[in-house]
Structure formats: structure tokens, C-alpha cells
C-alpha positions in Angstrom: 45.0 176.9 16.2 45.7 173.2 15.8 49.5 173.8 15.9 49.1 175.7 19.2 46.8 173.0 20.6 49.2 170.2 19.6 52.2 172.2 20.9 50.5 172.8 24.2 49.5 169.2 24.6 53.1 168.0 23.8 54.4 170.4 26.4 51.9 169.1 29.0 52.8 165.5 28.3 56.5 166.2 28.5 56.1 167.9 31.8 53.9 165.0 33.1 56.3 162.4 31.9 59.3 164.1 33.5 57.4 164.5 36.8 57.0 160.7 37.2 60.5 159.6 36.4 63.0 158.7 39.1 65.9 161.1 39.3 69.4 159.8 38.9 71.1 160.2 42.2 74.8 160.7 42.1 76.8 159.2 45.0 78.9 161.9 46.5 80.8 159.4 48.7 84.4 158.5 47.8 84.6 155.4 49.9 83.8 151.7 49.2 81.0 150.3 51.2 80.3 146.8 52.5 77.1 144.9 51.6 76.2 141.5 52.9 74.0 138.9 51.2 70.6 138.5 52.9 69.3 135.2 51.4 65.5 135.0 50.8 63.9 132.7 53.3 67.2 132.7 55.2 68.8 129.8 53.2 68.5 130.5 49.5 71.9 130.6 47.9 70.7 129.8 44.3 72.3 131.7 41.5 69.3 133.9 40.8 68.9 135.3 44.4 72.7 135.8 44.7 72.7 138.0 41.6 69.6 139.9 42.7 70.8 143.3 43.9 68.0 143.9 46.4 69.2 140.8 48.3 72.4 142.7 49.2 72.1 144.9 52.3 74.2 147.7 53.7 76.4 146.3 56.5 78.7 143.4 57.2 78.4 139.7 58.1 80.5 137.0 59.6 82.3 135.4 56.7 85.2 132.9 56.8 86.5 133.4 53.2 85.6 129.9 51.9 84.3 129.9 48.4 81.1 128.0 49.0 78.3 130.6 49.7 77.9 134.3 49.0 78.5 136.4 52.1 79.7 140.0 51.6 81.2 142.4 49.0 83.0 145.7 49.2 81.5 148.0 46.5 82.9 151.0 44.8 81.1 154.3 45.2 79.7 154.5 41.6 77.7 151.3 42.1 75.6 152.4 45.2 73.8 155.4 46.6 72.3 156.6 49.8 68.6 156.2 50.0 67.0 159.0 52.0 63.8 157.1 52.6 65.4 153.9 53.8 68.2 155.9 55.5 70.9 153.5 54.3 73.1 152.7 51.3 71.5 150.6 48.5 73.0 149.1 45.4 72.1 151.0 42.2 69.4 149.2 40.0 69.7 151.8 37.2 72.5 153.7 35.7 75.8 152.3 36.9 74.9 149.0 38.5 76.6 145.7 39.4 76.2 142.6 37.3 77.3 140.1 39.9 79.3 137.1 38.6 78.9 133.8 40.5 80.2 130.3 40.6 78.9 127.2 42.2 76.5 124.3 41.5 73.1 123.0 42.3 71.6 125.3 44.9 74.7 126.9 46.3 76.5 129.8 44.7 79.2 132.4 45.7 80.4 135.7 44.2 83.4 135.7 41.9 85.4 138.6 40.3 82.9 141.4 39.3 83.6 144.9 38.0 82.7 147.4 40.8 83.5 145.0 43.6 86.8 145.7 45.4 86.8 142.8 47.8 84.7 139.6 47.9 84.4 137.5 51.1 82.4 134.3 50.8 81.7 131.6 53.4 81.2 127.9 53.8 
């Protein structure tokens, strides 16, 4: 009786745990997508925020190519997915995700060569 009870409880816990996990969403797109940096408070180019994936938004920005401030990146398909709820592409935060490399000093950083990013366009 105990074996049956423990087995049943284990099955219930396994089903409950699976029900509350986020599914891994594979990106079916085969094209690179542009993301632009949306600095917190409009002006924060510190290293931490530049490397925070949620600060990169689907779309493009006006960038002049000067390596002073982060601006936009062209990201390979395995590093982003389409979010049905937000109705836009977002960078992956689990599975295959970017680890954005930066350079700079003080409170101003820009993106440098990073696996998964095809093109980097910074600004001054």
C-alpha cells in the first residue's frame, strides 16, 4: 500500500512540476534580426545594463558606427524567439542566449565581438 501511495504521489508531483515550467520555444526563423539598446532611464550606458538582455528591443535605431555607446546588434536566429504574448521578437534568457561582450570605461560602454551577433553598430 505504501509503495502505491508513494508512487502515486511521485507521479502527481512530477506532473505538477512539469505543468509550471516554461517550455523551450524553438525559433523557426532562419533570418538574423536587429535589436536596439533601450537604456534604462534613457541615458544609462553602464556595463551592467548594456549586458542585460531585457534592455535590447526588437527593431532598429539611428546609429553612426562610432564605438562609444551601445546602439544595435544583428542577432542570429538561435539567440532569439518570437514572444506570442508581446507580439515581437525577444532575446532568449534560457537555453541558447547571448553573453554580450562590452568595452568602455566609467559609465559608457559599447558592444564588442560576441558569439551570436552578426553585426554590431554602436554610436557616439
